[in-house]
C-alpha positions, 0 to 999 in steps of 0.5 A: 165373629161371623158365620162366614168363613175365610174362603167364602164369598161375602154374605149380603150386606158385605162390600163388593169389589169397587171400580173406583177406589184404590185396590190393595193386595194382601199376602203372607209369604215365607214361614207362618207366624201367629198374629198374621191373621190379625194383621190381615183382618186389620188390612182388609177392614181398614181398606174398606173403611177408607173406601178401597178394595182389598184383595187376597193373594193366596199362597204368597208370591206363588199366588201372585205368579199363578194368578187366577182364583188365587187372587180374589176380592175380600169383604168385611165378613171374609175376615171375621172369626180369624183373629184368634186363629194361628197360622195364616188363612191366606196360605203361604209358600216359598216361590223360587219362580218369583226370583226370576224375571219371568215370575215377576212379569207374571205377578205384575200381569196378574195383579194388574188384571185386578187393578192392584198397584198397592201391596201389604206383604207380611213375611220375613226379611227374605220375602220383604227383600224380594218385594222391594226388588219387585217394586224397583222393577215395576216400571220396567216390568210394565214396559215389557208387558206392554211391548209383548202385547200382554198389557195395554198402554192405558193400564200401564199409564194408570198404574205407574208405580207400586206402593209397598208396606211390609210387616215382619212375620217371624217368631225369631224376632230377628229384624233390626229396628223393630222391638218385636216381630209378629209371632215372637211373643206367642212363640215365647208363650209356647216355650215358657209353658213348656219350660214351666212344665219341664221344671215341675217334673225335673224338680220331682226327680232331681233331673236335668232338662236340655231344651232346644228352641228355634233361633238359627241366627238369633238367640232372642227366644232362647235368652228371653225364655231362659230368663223368664223360665229361671234356666240354669244356663242359656246358650245363644249365638250372640254370646258364645261361650269361651274355650273350656265351656264344658267345664264351666257349664258342669261346674255351674250345674254342680254348684246349683245342685250343691246349693239345693236346686232340685231342677236344672234347665238348660236352654239352647238356641238351635243356632248356638255355637262356640267362639270359633263358630263350631255348633253347640247342639242340644244333643251334645249338651245333653250327652255332656251333662249325662257323662259328667253329672251322672245320676239319671242323666239329662233329658233333651227336649226339642220343641220344634214347630210347636213354637210357631203354632196355636192361638196368638197371644193378646200382644200378637193380636192387638199389635198386629192389628195396629201394624195392619191399620198403619200399613194401609194408610202407608200404601194409600199415601205413598207416592214413589217412596221406597218400601217401608217396614211397619215396625214397633218401638216401645209399643209405638208404631215406627216406619222403617226404610226396608232396604236399610233395615234389612241391611242392618239385619245382615250386618248382625250376621256379619258381626257374628261371623267376624266374632264381634259379638258385643255389636251383635248383642247391642243390635238386638236391642236394649233389653236383649243386651241388658239381659244377656249381660246379667243372665249369669247373675240369676244362674250362679249360686252366691259364694258362701263367704264374702271376698276380702275387701268386699263391702258389707252386705246390705239388708234390703226388705221387700213387701207387697202392697195393694191388689194381687198382680201376677209377676209379684213373685217374679219381682222378688225372685229377681231381687233375691237373685240379683242382690245375692250376686252382689253379696246383699241380703233380701228380707221378705216381709210377710203380710204387707205393711202390717207384717212390716210393723209387726217385724215379720221379716225373714231372709229369702234364700237363693234356692227358696225362691227358685220356682218363684220366677213363674208362680202366680200369686204373692208368696209374701202376701199382699194387702191394700191397707195404707199405714196410719201414724201408729203403724208408721211408728212401728215400721220405723222401730222395726227398720231400725232394729232389723238394720234395714238399709232399703225398702222395696214396695212391689204393688199398686196404688196403695204401695205408692200411697204407702210410699207417700206416707213413708216420705212424710214420716221421715221428719218424725222418724229418722230411721225411715230416711233410707232409700224406698223404691216402688215397683209398679205391679197392678193389673189395672196398669194405672200407675204414674211413671210407668207405661206398663205395670207388672201383671197387666199383660197376664190379665189381658191374656186371661181376658182374651182367653175368656173371650175366645170361649165366649166366641165359641159359645155363640157359634150355636146361636145368635147372641150378644155379650156384655163382658165386664173386665177389671181395670178400676178407673183405668180403661187399659184392660177393656180397650186392649182386650177389645182390640185383641178380641175384635169387640164391636163396642168398648166402654171406658172409664175415661169416656162418658156413657149416656143414654144416646150412646146406649141407644145408638149401640142397640141400633147398631147391634140390631142391624148387625144381627139383621145382616147375618152376624151371630155374635156382637161383643161389648166390653165394659170396664168395671168403672166405665159408668156409675149408672150403666152397669153390665146388667142394665146394658144387657136388659136394654139390648135384650129389650131392643133385640126382641126375639132376633138374638139373645143377650148375656152379661158376664163379669170375669171377676178375680180370675183376671188376677190369677194364673202364672205370669206371662213371659212379658210380665216376668221379663218386665218384673226382672228389669224393674227389680234390677232397676230398683237395686240400681237406684238403691245402690246409687242412693246408698253410694251418694257422697252426701249420704242422702236418700229419697222415696221414688217410684220406678217404671219404663217410659218409651223403653227407658227406665225412669225414676220419679220422686214420690213428691210428683205422685199427686201431680202425675195422677188425674184429678179425682181419679186413681189413674195417670194424667198421661195414658199413652194407649188412649191414642190407639182408641180409633183402631178398635172401632175401625176394624171391629164394627163396620157401622161405627162412625168416626175418623180413620186417624193415623197413629203416631209414628216415627220415621227412621231416617 
């Protein structure tokens, strides 16, 4: 967002190296990953806001060992315009010299030449282990440098300890203790795009593709991409196949072909092996399929380093920003504490002991070598363990005949209610595939509530929904209308006639209000006394009992993509943009987009906007352009203010700016509801659909035979089931948004790292220290 580029000195008005404030070095080490630049930007700007001076250490530990021009101070604008860039602008390199005593001595001497005794290191577990060893030896290194006359006693006494915070940059997502590492989400995006593209050509030719993805020691990318892409088989290190796996794989693929699948996709992690530790390569799988299935054979695609390149996803921007923001506060307040890793659990920041975390990661490798695969899967986290257990349910076609003694098939109807959200079709796909594994039937309701009242239900086949996993839109249709008394009576009649055992509503606010009406109508209509579950699907992310709803991540990525294009349009002139997003009464989309895109100002429905606020924003905007900036970005939620519309804000800013800059307004509109769902939304839809089936199974199997109406979600990473009677009390009074919105606690971050002239505290984020 600036004319200054990384590597240039700060323009007039930028911070200069300070002699009294704390000095923090920032370096990236090991392999690069998307989102590293977002973390670097956050570290630099948070340090400046707290009165410190950030220093770039170029080329990782190699730069620290070499010193000289590879260590230099950074100003505010030196990290402008890097948020959307892949890789790392600081550079990274392997450094064998740093493992030696001589290399560590050189690094300590070069850092202290600039007064640096605090470090934020972004890298993999190997880089972080080396950093912790350097921290441990700091005192002895200084003593040796003093004794050799390369460091004065005064300097050594002024910097008696080294404070370190580590951020994990790794697309493999292989560090135990954190849900996600920097770059993993973007890598999953790259794989998902490739698998979607291969599925379309595979279906055209009835062809089989074998896709190899990264993950030498961790199958996260392969497993998640396999589920999100609707693969027919997945091979990962943590779940090696039994002896005779070749026959099992071929039989599975033949069954899918016999069931009518036109495309077959097999995802193989590069570290896949059998239970004896023998590697299973993509080439081997491709040759096996070609030999045994015949036809045109299998095509093998190795995605390679494309998974590590390109622009970071919205998540890898906003979460990396939070990590960098927290890392600065950690090193500023740390005394002689062990090095910390700043990680993530359930979208919250968690502080981890580096040594313990790396040790736990090593234990996973030991578990794999010893054959304790269950322990390895559990160590990867709840989502990994859960999906690894059920992946076969999505891949294997159901039996045509019911087994002896199997309970009667249940008839579960699913419909969409409310606004469109990407991932609705994925939820239906997961319902159909999961229910089929248990011998149950899913009835798709066409036309939302009106279609249910008219009896427009049909059985959804296993093959019919094959490509729904990655489709945008809602194949069954969706409407916002909540049923009236006449429709409820008709719905009850259809439920009875069609022998529907349970209802699943996938949608937004109107779905929940429909559930409220269905609950109230149970007294009048006994046929409605069946399990009813609401699955949250709304780009607004404004539903109770769920911290994230299906579709919100896709909409956020769509917004960030659009803002990247806005950034480009401002490169040829000096321009301010007021961009309006969807989100209704909830500010999740504008606020998270503001962090992910580096907006200077965000207007939320949860906050009052007055004339004094607009005047102050106009003054800050004008000052920013006077200091040489080319772009000033404001994001406005569509219901942020009844009176201060995007066009009014544009006219006010244009009047105040005069001929110093142009002002444009942009309303993104319904493009935010379109497009294929992101991997996150597909995986969330899958988990929630399975949670809905589990709740239906629980209710139908209850001894007393009672059923209820509930809504589902994930809170703090755990599934939550809430009775519909609590809907009103969990919603904010007079507004269609929950009382409790976890993401509002991130509000200070955007202004701290986005606008140098913003006022307000640099507040610590809520974190959990892992004991």
